[in-house]
GUROKE-445955 format. One record per residue (C-alpha): x, y, z. Coordinates in Angstrom, 3 decimals. Layout:
N
{east->X; north->Y; up->Z}
...
//
This chain:
573
{east->-7.637; north->-12.556; up->-16.059}
{east->-7.589; north->-8.951; up->-17.283}
{east->-4.853; north->-7.443; up->-19.385}
{east->-3.314; north->-5.456; up->-16.538}
{east->-3.024; north->-8.518; up->-14.308}
{east->-1.508; north->-10.543; up->-17.134}
{east->1.010; north->-7.791; up->-17.788}
{east->1.944; north->-7.640; up->-14.128}
{east->2.509; north->-11.403; up->-14.042}
{east->4.648; north->-11.227; up->-17.168}
{east->6.789; north->-8.521; up->-15.602}
{east->7.131; north->-10.393; up->-12.325}
{east->8.199; north->-13.563; up->-14.139}
{east->10.696; north->-11.662; up->-16.243}
{east->12.230; north->-9.899; up->-13.266}
{east->12.491; north->-13.006; up->-11.131}
{east->14.298; north->-14.699; up->-13.983}
{east->16.615; north->-11.716; up->-14.245}
{east->17.869; north->-12.338; up->-10.728}
{east->19.592; north->-15.501; up->-11.921}
{east->23.051; north->-15.350; up->-13.454}
{east->22.781; north->-15.407; up->-17.221}
{east->26.119; north->-16.295; up->-18.688}
{east->28.813; north->-18.882; up->-18.072}
{east->31.072; north->-18.206; up->-15.133}
{east->34.347; north->-16.633; up->-16.126}
{east->37.707; north->-17.429; up->-14.631}
{east->38.637; north->-15.768; up->-11.358}
{east->39.915; north->-12.242; up->-11.982}
{east->43.425; north->-11.217; up->-11.050}
{east->42.785; north->-9.693; up->-7.619}
{east->46.113; north->-8.814; up->-6.042}
{east->47.002; north->-10.261; up->-2.628}
{east->43.515; north->-11.594; up->-1.962}
{east->43.733; north->-13.474; up->1.314}
{east->42.043; north->-16.845; up->1.722}
{east->39.804; north->-17.004; up->4.801}
{east->41.008; north->-18.946; up->7.768}
{east->38.755; north->-21.780; up->9.030}
{east->37.429; north->-19.555; up->11.814}
{east->36.742; north->-16.785; up->9.317}
{east->34.875; north->-19.232; up->7.058}
{east->32.573; north->-20.072; up->9.931}
{east->32.042; north->-16.362; up->10.477}
{east->31.236; north->-15.944; up->6.781}
{east->28.735; north->-18.781; up->6.931}
{east->27.191; north->-17.284; up->10.057}
{east->26.833; north->-13.883; up->8.395}
{east->25.294; north->-15.484; up->5.311}
{east->22.805; north->-17.516; up->7.341}
{east->21.918; north->-14.445; up->9.397}
{east->21.321; north->-12.537; up->6.169}
{east->19.057; north->-15.269; up->4.796}
{east->17.082; north->-15.366; up->8.052}
{east->16.706; north->-11.576; up->7.972}
{east->15.409; north->-11.835; up->4.408}
{east->12.881; north->-14.488; up->5.400}
{east->11.650; north->-12.077; up->8.077}
{east->11.445; north->-9.222; up->5.567}
{east->14.305; north->-7.342; up->7.248}
{east->16.313; north->-6.243; up->4.215}
{east->18.110; north->-3.573; up->6.250}
{east->19.791; north->-6.144; up->8.494}
{east->20.239; north->-8.512; up->5.544}
{east->22.248; north->-5.847; up->3.699}
{east->24.642; north->-5.502; up->6.643}
{east->25.042; north->-9.273; up->7.052}
{east->25.633; north->-9.827; up->3.329}
{east->28.175; north->-7.003; up->3.337}
{east->29.982; north->-8.696; up->6.220}
{east->29.960; north->-12.050; up->4.438}
{east->31.379; north->-10.501; up->1.249}
{east->34.452; north->-9.225; up->3.069}
{east->35.692; north->-12.830; up->3.343}
{east->34.024; north->-14.392; up->0.313}
{east->34.160; north->-11.734; up->-2.393}
{east->34.332; north->-14.133; up->-5.356}
{east->31.004; north->-15.850; up->-4.609}
{east->28.691; north->-14.753; up->-7.443}
{east->25.512; north->-15.912; up->-5.710}
{east->26.478; north->-13.946; up->-2.617}
{east->27.303; north->-10.923; up->-4.789}
{east->23.884; north->-11.121; up->-6.485}
{east->22.045; north->-11.410; up->-3.170}
{east->24.023; north->-8.505; up->-1.744}
{east->23.369; north->-6.345; up->-4.794}
{east->19.604; north->-6.863; up->-4.559}
{east->19.369; north->-5.988; up->-0.869}
{east->21.644; north->-2.955; up->-1.326}
{east->19.292; north->-1.759; up->-4.078}
{east->16.288; north->-2.432; up->-1.848}
{east->17.850; north->-0.278; up->0.859}
{east->18.819; north->2.487; up->-1.560}
{east->22.507; north->2.107; up->-0.696}
{east->23.521; north->3.040; up->-4.227}
{east->27.245; north->3.582; up->-3.639}
{east->27.559; north->0.174; up->-1.979}
{east->25.401; north->-1.395; up->-4.669}
{east->27.561; north->0.119; up->-7.416}
{east->30.731; north->-1.308; up->-5.864}
{east->29.116; north->-4.761; up->-5.711}
{east->27.821; north->-4.438; up->-9.288}
{east->31.279; north->-3.542; up->-10.621}
{east->32.790; north->-6.502; up->-8.800}
{east->30.069; north->-8.830; up->-10.029}
{east->30.632; north->-7.758; up->-13.619}
{east->34.219; north->-8.992; up->-13.385}
{east->32.925; north->-12.483; up->-12.648}
{east->29.819; north->-12.425; up->-14.835}
{east->29.585; north->-9.738; up->-17.505}
{east->26.030; north->-10.820; up->-18.422}
{east->24.516; north->-10.440; up->-14.939}
{east->21.337; north->-8.407; up->-15.419}
{east->21.025; north->-6.404; up->-12.206}
{east->24.614; north->-5.188; up->-12.271}
{east->24.142; north->-4.081; up->-15.892}
{east->20.961; north->-2.228; up->-14.977}
{east->22.558; north->-0.414; up->-12.056}
{east->25.748; north->0.502; up->-13.902}
{east->23.643; north->1.796; up->-16.796}
{east->21.575; north->3.859; up->-14.378}
{east->24.717; north->5.218; up->-12.758}
{east->26.053; north->6.265; up->-16.160}
{east->22.747; north->7.930; up->-17.045}
{east->22.752; north->9.782; up->-13.725}
{east->26.061; north->11.275; up->-14.872}
{east->24.442; north->11.940; up->-18.289}
{east->26.888; north->9.552; up->-19.947}
{east->24.239; north->8.092; up->-22.230}
{east->26.743; north->6.295; up->-24.467}
{east->27.965; north->4.265; up->-21.474}
{east->24.369; north->3.735; up->-20.324}
{east->23.420; north->2.520; up->-23.808}
{east->26.284; north->0.013; up->-23.787}
{east->25.191; north->-1.385; up->-20.422}
{east->21.494; north->-1.537; up->-21.282}
{east->22.135; north->-3.164; up->-24.654}
{east->24.035; north->-5.971; up->-22.908}
{east->21.105; north->-6.962; up->-20.655}
{east->20.248; north->-10.598; up->-21.581}
{east->17.448; north->-10.567; up->-24.128}
{east->15.696; north->-13.675; up->-22.895}
{east->14.868; north->-12.227; up->-19.485}
{east->14.444; north->-8.646; up->-18.342}
{east->14.902; north->-7.302; up->-21.848}
{east->11.340; north->-8.442; up->-22.582}
{east->10.050; north->-5.154; up->-21.175}
{east->12.699; north->-3.202; up->-19.359}
{east->15.534; north->-3.577; up->-21.876}
{east->13.854; north->-1.830; up->-24.846}
{east->12.613; north->0.990; up->-22.624}
{east->16.034; north->1.626; up->-21.081}
{east->17.818; north->1.342; up->-24.396}
{east->15.348; north->3.715; up->-26.052}
{east->15.833; north->6.431; up->-23.449}
{east->19.624; north->6.097; up->-23.527}
{east->19.451; north->6.648; up->-27.299}
{east->17.152; north->9.605; up->-26.748}
{east->19.732; north->11.016; up->-24.347}
{east->22.154; north->11.224; up->-27.268}
{east->19.513; north->12.894; up->-29.470}
{east->18.849; north->9.727; up->-31.517}
{east->15.048; north->9.985; up->-31.416}
{east->14.259; north->7.745; up->-34.387}
{east->16.668; north->5.070; up->-33.172}
{east->14.988; north->5.285; up->-29.765}
{east->11.595; north->4.649; up->-31.377}
{east->13.057; north->1.688; up->-33.260}
{east->14.296; north->0.256; up->-29.953}
{east->10.792; north->0.533; up->-28.522}
{east->9.353; north->-1.414; up->-31.455}
{east->10.566; north->-4.624; up->-29.771}
{east->7.656; north->-4.189; up->-27.348}
{east->5.084; north->-4.393; up->-30.151}
{east->5.410; north->-8.190; up->-30.146}
{east->3.432; north->-8.292; up->-26.873}
{east->-0.075; north->-6.827; up->-26.890}
{east->0.114; north->-6.328; up->-23.129}
{east->2.977; north->-3.842; up->-23.562}
{east->1.122; north->-1.672; up->-26.091}
{east->0.114; north->1.138; up->-23.716}
{east->3.569; north->1.308; up->-22.104}
{east->5.250; north->1.417; up->-25.515}
{east->2.939; north->4.176; up->-26.765}
{east->3.353; north->6.290; up->-23.623}
{east->7.155; north->6.195; up->-23.760}
{east->7.228; north->6.730; up->-27.519}
{east->5.105; north->9.820; up->-26.930}
{east->7.349; north->11.034; up->-24.119}
{east->10.482; north->10.569; up->-26.243}
{east->8.945; north->12.467; up->-29.158}
{east->7.672; north->15.152; up->-26.795}
{east->11.039; north->15.847; up->-25.198}
{east->12.520; north->16.020; up->-28.716}
{east->10.058; north->18.795; up->-29.569}
{east->7.875; north->16.689; up->-31.903}
{east->4.659; north->17.339; up->-29.995}
{east->2.162; north->16.546; up->-32.769}
{east->3.773; north->13.156; up->-33.343}
{east->3.835; north->12.622; up->-29.569}
{east->0.067; north->13.166; up->-29.424}
{east->-0.481; north->10.341; up->-31.913}
{east->1.300; north->8.000; up->-29.521}
{east->-0.418; north->9.445; up->-26.459}
{east->-3.831; north->8.703; up->-27.987}
{east->-2.844; north->5.052; up->-28.253}
{east->-1.762; north->5.088; up->-24.605}
{east->-5.147; north->6.569; up->-23.649}
{east->-6.864; north->3.460; up->-24.980}
{east->-5.592; north->1.619; up->-21.920}
{east->-6.712; north->2.275; up->-18.319}
{east->-6.542; north->5.951; up->-17.357}
{east->-3.675; north->6.831; up->-15.058}
{east->-2.352; north->10.145; up->-13.824}
{east->0.934; north->10.090; up->-15.724}
{east->-0.728; north->9.448; up->-19.085}
{east->-3.400; north->12.087; up->-18.430}
{east->-0.774; north->14.664; up->-17.441}
{east->1.365; north->13.877; up->-20.491}
{east->-1.498; north->14.213; up->-22.961}
{east->-3.004; north->17.246; up->-21.237}
{east->0.357; north->18.988; up->-21.143}
{east->0.766; north->18.480; up->-24.895}
{east->-2.716; north->19.874; up->-25.552}
{east->-2.016; north->22.943; up->-23.439}
{east->1.342; north->23.675; up->-25.037}
{east->-0.355; north->23.503; up->-28.426}
{east->-3.033; north->25.947; up->-27.247}
{east->-5.786; north->23.305; up->-27.230}
{east->-7.049; north->24.205; up->-23.789}
{east->-10.576; north->22.868; up->-24.287}
{east->-9.285; north->19.399; up->-25.168}
{east->-7.098; north->19.430; up->-22.076}
{east->-10.073; north->20.496; up->-19.940}
{east->-12.206; north->17.708; up->-21.377}
{east->-9.490; north->15.129; up->-20.703}
{east->-8.952; north->16.278; up->-17.115}
{east->-12.712; north->16.292; up->-16.559}
{east->-12.919; north->12.715; up->-17.802}
{east->-10.321; north->11.615; up->-15.269}
{east->-11.966; north->13.533; up->-12.422}
{east->-15.356; north->12.015; up->-13.266}
{east->-13.846; north->8.541; up->-12.892}
{east->-11.903; north->9.498; up->-9.732}
{east->-14.055; north->12.151; up->-8.014}
{east->-12.315; north->11.945; up->-4.628}
{east->-8.707; north->11.799; up->-5.795}
{east->-6.143; north->13.906; up->-3.975}
{east->-3.411; north->13.026; up->-6.461}
{east->-4.623; north->15.089; up->-9.404}
{east->-5.781; north->18.681; up->-9.835}
{east->-6.869; north->19.455; up->-13.373}
{east->-7.763; north->23.066; up->-12.569}
{east->-4.239; north->23.737; up->-11.298}
{east->-2.795; north->22.293; up->-14.503}
{east->-5.141; north->24.321; up->-16.706}
{east->-4.110; north->27.487; up->-14.876}
{east->-0.576; north->27.081; up->-16.258}
{east->-1.856; north->27.517; up->-19.819}
{east->0.721; north->27.179; up->-22.588}
{east->3.592; north->27.540; up->-20.139}
{east->2.967; north->24.118; up->-18.599}
{east->6.224; north->22.116; up->-18.714}
{east->6.768; north->18.814; up->-20.438}
{east->6.078; north->15.962; up->-17.999}
{east->9.425; north->14.353; up->-18.892}
{east->11.894; north->17.034; up->-19.950}
{east->15.009; north->14.905; up->-20.570}
{east->16.339; north->11.376; up->-20.908}
{east->17.341; north->11.046; up->-17.256}
{east->13.754; north->11.801; up->-16.215}
{east->12.557; north->9.407; up->-18.917}
{east->14.624; north->6.585; up->-17.468}
{east->13.249; north->7.401; up->-14.006}
{east->9.744; north->7.172; up->-15.499}
{east->10.563; north->3.712; up->-16.882}
{east->11.488; north->2.397; up->-13.450}
{east->8.419; north->3.971; up->-11.861}
{east->6.084; north->2.502; up->-14.489}
{east->7.538; north->-0.969; up->-14.006}
{east->7.266; north->-0.577; up->-10.233}
{east->3.541; north->0.026; up->-10.652}
{east->3.165; north->-3.176; up->-12.644}
{east->5.000; north->-5.055; up->-9.914}
{east->2.619; north->-3.720; up->-7.261}
{east->-0.166; north->-5.572; up->-9.077}
{east->1.621; north->-8.834; up->-8.252}
{east->2.397; north->-7.894; up->-4.603}
{east->6.127; north->-7.873; up->-5.400}
{east->6.867; north->-5.231; up->-2.788}
{east->10.642; north->-5.712; up->-2.675}
{east->11.000; north->-5.519; up->-6.456}
{east->8.667; north->-2.523; up->-6.555}
{east->10.816; north->-0.787; up->-3.937}
{east->13.992; north->-1.538; up->-5.903}
{east->12.574; north->0.046; up->-9.038}
{east->11.423; north->3.105; up->-7.142}
{east->14.882; north->3.406; up->-5.573}
{east->16.376; north->3.380; up->-9.082}
{east->13.849; north->5.988; up->-10.237}
{east->14.723; north->8.236; up->-7.302}
{east->18.448; north->7.776; up->-7.895}
{east->17.888; north->9.298; up->-11.334}
{east->15.280; north->11.868; up->-10.254}
{east->15.263; north->12.512; up->-6.486}
{east->12.254; north->14.867; up->-6.768}
{east->9.752; north->12.358; up->-8.216}
{east->6.643; north->12.603; up->-6.014}
{east->4.780; north->9.539; up->-7.295}
{east->7.907; north->7.389; up->-6.882}
{east->8.410; north->8.814; up->-3.389}
{east->4.802; north->7.938; up->-2.543}
{east->5.130; north->4.390; up->-3.845}
{east->8.432; north->3.858; up->-2.041}
{east->6.830; north->5.094; up->1.178}
{east->4.000; north->2.584; up->0.703}
{east->6.502; north->-0.238; up->0.274}
{east->8.422; north->0.823; up->3.392}
{east->5.228; north->0.994; up->5.432}
{east->4.215; north->-2.472; up->4.217}
{east->7.562; north->-3.716; up->5.511}
{east->6.808; north->-2.174; up->8.917}
{east->9.340; north->0.646; up->8.486}
{east->6.889; north->3.419; up->9.312}
{east->9.460; north->5.993; up->10.462}
{east->11.304; north->5.734; up->7.138}
{east->7.991; north->5.903; up->5.293}
{east->7.259; north->9.167; up->7.134}
{east->10.653; north->10.562; up->6.157}
{east->9.994; north->9.666; up->2.522}
{east->6.567; north->11.349; up->2.605}
{east->8.033; north->14.488; up->4.182}
{east->10.565; north->14.700; up->1.352}
{east->7.806; north->15.316; up->-1.212}
{east->7.811; north->18.901; up->-2.416}
{east->5.011; north->21.145; up->-1.159}
{east->4.655; north->22.328; up->-4.761}
{east->3.769; north->18.829; up->-5.931}
{east->0.100; north->18.064; up->-6.682}
{east->0.400; north->14.930; up->-4.544}
{east->1.742; north->16.630; up->-1.418}
{east->-1.703; north->16.810; up->0.221}
{east->-2.283; north->13.091; up->-0.146}
{east->1.259; north->12.465; up->1.076}
{east->0.543; north->14.437; up->4.242}
{east->-2.744; north->12.602; up->4.724}
{east->-0.775; north->9.332; up->4.687}
{east->1.812; north->10.947; up->6.927}
{east->-0.906; north->11.708; up->9.488}
{east->-2.049; north->8.067; up->9.450}
{east->1.542; north->6.901; up->9.893}
{east->2.185; north->9.322; up->12.760}
{east->-0.888; north->7.993; up->14.534}
{east->0.395; north->4.447; up->14.016}
{east->3.640; north->5.553; up->15.667}
{east->1.687; north->6.839; up->18.684}
{east->1.946; north->10.533; up->17.808}
{east->-1.754; north->11.427; up->17.873}
{east->-1.135; north->15.190; up->18.348}
{east->1.238; north->15.230; up->15.385}
{east->-1.256; north->13.322; up->13.253}
{east->-4.114; north->15.686; up->14.104}
{east->-1.881; north->18.715; up->13.526}
{east->-1.064; north->17.450; up->10.018}
{east->-4.760; north->17.003; up->9.310}
{east->-5.646; north->20.407; up->10.720}
{east->-3.130; north->22.042; up->8.392}
{east->-4.530; north->20.128; up->5.424}
{east->-8.079; north->21.092; up->6.402}
{east->-7.147; north->24.771; up->6.269}
{east->-5.474; north->24.286; up->2.900}
{east->-8.144; north->22.062; up->1.313}
{east->-11.430; north->22.607; up->3.182}
{east->-13.525; north->20.807; up->0.536}
{east->-11.557; north->17.534; up->0.606}
{east->-13.667; north->14.829; up->2.226}
{east->-10.839; north->12.417; up->3.026}
{east->-9.425; north->14.826; up->5.621}
{east->-12.381; north->14.855; up->8.073}
{east->-12.893; north->11.117; up->7.490}
{east->-9.300; north->10.467; up->8.559}
{east->-9.718; north->12.847; up->11.503}
{east->-12.811; north->10.930; up->12.578}
{east->-11.056; north->7.570; up->12.302}
{east->-8.088; north->8.739; up->14.390}
{east->-10.260; north->10.427; up->17.027}
{east->-12.489; north->7.351; up->17.293}
{east->-9.461; north->5.105; up->17.668}
{east->-8.375; north->7.257; up->20.623}
{east->-11.892; north->7.193; up->22.124}
{east->-12.571; north->10.878; up->21.543}
{east->-16.021; north->9.949; up->20.346}
{east->-17.786; north->13.332; up->20.431}
{east->-15.048; north->14.913; up->18.329}
{east->-15.023; north->11.902; up->15.999}
{east->-18.769; north->12.264; up->15.405}
{east->-18.266; north->15.955; up->14.613}
{east->-15.550; north->15.082; up->12.081}
{east->-17.818; north->12.554; up->10.340}
{east->-20.563; north->15.182; up->10.267}
{east->-18.200; north->17.547; up->8.432}
{east->-17.416; north->14.765; up->5.973}
{east->-21.120; north->14.198; up->5.301}
{east->-21.549; north->17.857; up->4.370}
{east->-18.799; north->17.388; up->1.750}
{east->-20.083; north->14.104; up->0.321}
{east->-20.920; north->14.364; up->-3.392}
{east->-21.169; north->10.741; up->-4.519}
{east->-24.137; north->8.406; up->-5.005}
{east->-26.296; north->8.435; up->-1.845}
{east->-25.875; north->4.686; up->-1.221}
{east->-22.103; north->5.161; up->-1.049}
{east->-22.472; north->7.364; up->2.026}
{east->-23.620; north->4.440; up->4.204}
{east->-20.144; north->4.005; up->5.705}
{east->-20.064; north->7.606; up->6.926}
{east->-23.417; north->7.216; up->8.673}
{east->-22.229; north->3.903; up->10.115}
{east->-18.946; north->5.396; up->11.385}
{east->-20.734; north->8.365; up->12.923}
{east->-23.265; north->5.998; up->14.472}
{east->-20.461; north->4.054; up->16.134}
{east->-18.992; north->7.296; up->17.477}
{east->-22.382; north->8.416; up->18.817}
{east->-23.003; north->5.013; up->20.412}
{east->-19.615; north->5.010; up->22.118}
{east->-20.322; north->8.579; up->23.308}
{east->-23.579; north->7.243; up->24.862}
{east->-25.756; north->9.322; up->22.552}
{east->-27.997; north->6.393; up->21.663}
{east->-30.848; north->8.196; up->19.843}
{east->-28.448; north->9.763; up->17.330}
{east->-26.547; north->6.483; up->16.987}
{east->-29.715; north->4.525; up->16.276}
{east->-30.806; north->7.082; up->13.655}
{east->-27.448; north->6.771; up->11.864}
{east->-27.468; north->2.965; up->11.924}
{east->-31.000; north->2.900; up->10.523}
{east->-29.979; north->5.402; up->7.840}
{east->-26.924; north->3.296; up->6.919}
{east->-29.114; north->0.209; up->6.562}
{east->-31.704; north->2.092; up->4.522}
{east->-28.884; north->2.942; up->2.091}
{east->-27.251; north->-0.519; up->2.246}
{east->-29.755; north->-3.097; up->3.570}
{east->-27.399; north->-6.083; up->3.284}
{east->-24.342; north->-4.491; up->4.892}
{east->-23.275; north->-7.057; up->7.515}
{east->-21.343; north->-4.673; up->9.798}
{east->-24.283; north->-2.296; up->10.087}
{east->-26.715; north->-5.179; up->10.620}
{east->-24.591; north->-6.640; up->13.388}
{east->-23.758; north->-3.368; up->15.119}
{east->-27.367; north->-2.163; up->15.363}
{east->-28.610; north->-5.635; up->16.231}
{east->-25.999; north->-6.154; up->18.943}
{east->-26.609; north->-2.731; up->20.453}
{east->-30.318; north->-3.482; up->20.714}
{east->-29.465; north->-6.843; up->22.295}
{east->-27.174; north->-5.199; up->24.830}
{east->-29.928; north->-2.702; up->25.681}
{east->-32.424; north->-5.551; up->25.956}
{east->-34.775; north->-4.017; up->23.359}
{east->-36.220; north->-5.077; up->19.983}
{east->-34.798; north->-8.563; up->20.549}
{east->-36.848; north->-10.369; up->17.905}
{east->-35.879; north->-7.820; up->15.233}
{east->-32.297; north->-7.843; up->16.481}
{east->-32.165; north->-11.637; up->16.196}
{east->-33.243; north->-11.440; up->12.554}
{east->-30.573; north->-8.825; up->11.834}
{east->-27.679; north->-10.735; up->13.397}
{east->-28.828; north->-14.003; up->11.789}
{east->-28.696; north->-12.227; up->8.438}
{east->-25.236; north->-10.846; up->9.246}
{east->-24.012; north->-14.366; up->10.096}
{east->-25.405; north->-15.715; up->6.802}
{east->-23.571; north->-12.960; up->4.936}
{east->-20.302; north->-13.510; up->6.826}
{east->-20.415; north->-16.938; up->8.488}
{east->-16.813; north->-16.977; up->9.715}
{east->-16.960; north->-13.772; up->11.754}
{east->-16.650; north->-14.540; up->15.463}
{east->-18.134; north->-11.188; up->16.519}
{east->-21.291; north->-11.848; up->14.494}
{east->-21.659; north->-15.344; up->15.937}
{east->-21.201; north->-13.855; up->19.414}
{east->-24.097; north->-11.470; up->18.687}
{east->-26.300; north->-14.419; up->17.725}
{east->-25.300; north->-16.335; up->20.845}
{east->-25.955; north->-13.274; up->22.988}
{east->-29.441; north->-12.629; up->21.608}
{east->-30.312; north->-16.274; up->22.262}
{east->-29.075; north->-15.771; up->25.833}
{east->-31.259; north->-12.672; up->26.186}
{east->-34.219; north->-14.635; up->24.864}
{east->-33.611; north->-17.369; up->27.461}
{east->-32.402; north->-20.093; up->25.061}
{east->-29.271; north->-20.777; up->27.118}
{east->-28.225; north->-24.161; up->25.733}
{east->-28.404; north->-22.934; up->22.131}
{east->-26.607; north->-19.783; up->23.252}
{east->-23.699; north->-21.841; up->24.610}
{east->-23.243; north->-23.613; up->21.277}
{east->-22.894; north->-20.334; up->19.373}
{east->-20.749; north->-18.629; up->21.992}
{east->-18.338; north->-21.581; up->22.120}
{east->-17.945; north->-21.280; up->18.358}
{east->-17.412; north->-17.517; up->18.679}
{east->-14.651; north->-18.052; up->21.260}
{east->-12.965; north->-20.545; up->18.932}
{east->-12.934; north->-17.890; up->16.193}
{east->-11.905; north->-14.988; up->18.476}
{east->-10.238; north->-16.572; up->21.524}
{east->-8.759; north->-13.366; up->22.973}
{east->-11.872; north->-11.184; up->22.874}
{east->-12.843; north->-10.284; up->26.485}
{east->-16.514; north->-9.627; up->25.666}
{east->-17.052; north->-12.974; up->23.934}
{east->-15.309; north->-14.836; up->26.772}
{east->-17.474; north->-13.024; up->29.320}
{east->-20.638; north->-13.858; up->27.379}
{east->-19.665; north->-17.528; up->27.277}
{east->-19.084; north->-17.460; up->31.029}
{east->-22.544; north->-15.984; up->31.537}
{east->-24.120; north->-18.698; up->29.366}
{east->-22.182; north->-21.468; up->31.133}
{east->-23.489; north->-20.186; up->34.478}
{east->-27.087; north->-20.305; up->33.226}
{east->-26.766; north->-23.962; up->32.165}
{east->-25.155; north->-24.974; up->35.464}
{east->-21.527; north->-25.234; up->34.276}
{east->-20.393; north->-23.048; up->37.169}
{east->-16.655; north->-23.835; up->37.253}
{east->-16.363; north->-23.301; up->33.509}
{east->-18.216; north->-20.014; up->33.916}
{east->-15.734; north->-18.872; up->36.552}
{east->-12.827; north->-19.859; up->34.308}
{east->-14.234; north->-17.783; up->31.412}
{east->-14.770; north->-14.757; up->33.660}
{east->-11.198; north->-15.019; up->34.977}
{east->-9.911; north->-15.309; up->31.412}
{east->-11.953; north->-12.316; up->30.258}
{east->-10.419; north->-10.208; up->33.015}
{east->-6.905; north->-10.951; up->31.660}
{east->-7.770; north->-9.909; up->28.073}
{east->-7.707; north->-6.111; up->28.520}
{east->-11.458; north->-5.497; up->28.722}
{east->-12.954; north->-2.048; up->28.154}
{east->-13.128; north->0.156; up->31.304}
{east->-16.916; north->-0.110; up->31.398}
{east->-16.638; north->-3.928; up->31.582}
{east->-14.259; north->-4.025; up->34.527}
{east->-16.646; north->-3.522; up->37.452}
{east->-19.041; north->-6.206; up->36.252}
{east->-16.276; north->-8.701; up->35.543}
{east->-14.630; north->-8.075; up->38.912}
{east->-17.956; north->-8.604; up->40.661}
{east->-18.523; north->-11.908; up->38.867}
{east->-15.018; north->-13.057; up->39.754}
{east->-15.496; north->-11.961; up->43.374}
{east->-18.882; north->-13.625; up->43.917}
{east->-18.656; north->-16.475; up->41.423}
{east->-22.214; north->-15.655; up->40.392}
{east->-24.068; north->-13.964; up->37.548}
{east->-25.669; north->-10.720; up->38.766}
{east->-29.437; north->-10.598; up->38.720}
{east->-29.162; north->-7.270; up->36.845}
{east->-28.526; north->-9.112; up->33.567}
{east->-31.931; north->-9.096; up->31.964}
{east->-33.340; north->-12.092; up->30.148}
{east->-36.527; north->-11.991; up->28.109}
{east->-38.379; north->-15.304; up->28.350}
//
């Protein structure tokens, strides 16, 4: 296990523990005229709670928030219900509602971690760093304070100008080697915003010993530039670009153009606290903790609404939850002046296509193409969208543009040749398709998709069957559980006249991909050849119900009409 994974697991464990109530339950507070629920109301409360839990199980935190809110109306002294409600309100970004729940929860349990975090964030958003410090200092030390507590406390101290005390607070992280880079980065940011840039650079260099990431690179490069050390900044940016040649999230040349006037990456304590929540959200993404990651990005954006990387990460979390429209809204909110706006609009195009808005998706990409004509990801995405919508000639042209922009190792371009080959084949331009498939395999001889696609296409054309058989057999060895590959092997055996062996493979392929019309049709053809006529008819009828491609329809209808296999299907004995 590498250090980053270990750190992510530590954070996930800490944060899960933080969801539990930490202190002893206090006596019920003096709430005036609080009505006890009637029996019918209690059933309604239980129903709302159960509906909320079911919504959570289905990943629907939006509905869960409403159901929990309804349950709280009649059961407002239930600390478990308050905690659950607080978490889903934070997930949804309903900060006013979450704050009300957090304040109420604090009356019952003054040590509850999430309510302390939110109330501290709310105080910091109002720049009341003394109140924020009090809240953050009270977070239970044995749970979330392992990472988050020292960071939040340090930035609240920095907000009051107590830089050295802030650095002392961060020293609690030094007990865990996995937190070293995070500690150094935030120590550097705190020193930087206090004007102690040389001291900040000492900390930044420690942070650079960990994996390179955009925020660390920007922080260190900004310090170099403000100190007039432009060459060192250029070297650092070049190092990052060499490791990430196709990134759309970073533009070192644009940063260098700002010279000494480049701003500090984190100008104040409120932005520093937002950075803390974003950094922790990134660690959580390593553990697939999407809800927790979204919560931390919501907190970051509550403190700093214009935080492009947090907006991007929140949009990713929303898309993962199936909330594509909201993800699009989040991506659109990213400033056009941000270095990440181009990548955001690339993702926006993909999301629009997922929503069925192909013209909108292509319009986004066309605008990006005009703005960034040398960016390879744009024509690749255009090609993928056009191919998905069966505009194969245009898709092939888009992949051709991408190939002219490709600057990586030659073997890494195999996927572009393969994608263009698919587009050419679907556009019935077989000579060009075959050239691209052969080129892809010359670059990547053991690539199973390319082996299967070229092999199957030969099989379907009834040519090069012996070579095709070897290719699909190799593809099956490389990926033995792929039903499409096993179908190709069954189909080449059919073409070679080995019908009984063909049936065995095609039956296995149908088991693996039961709703594929082509595989079901192939099995029907093989059944017919071995005399299993009724089973053949059943497979042909089934294939016709599975939304076959338009070019399959006439043949399938003819088989279903006549109950026979047309003589036109060629078999090589």
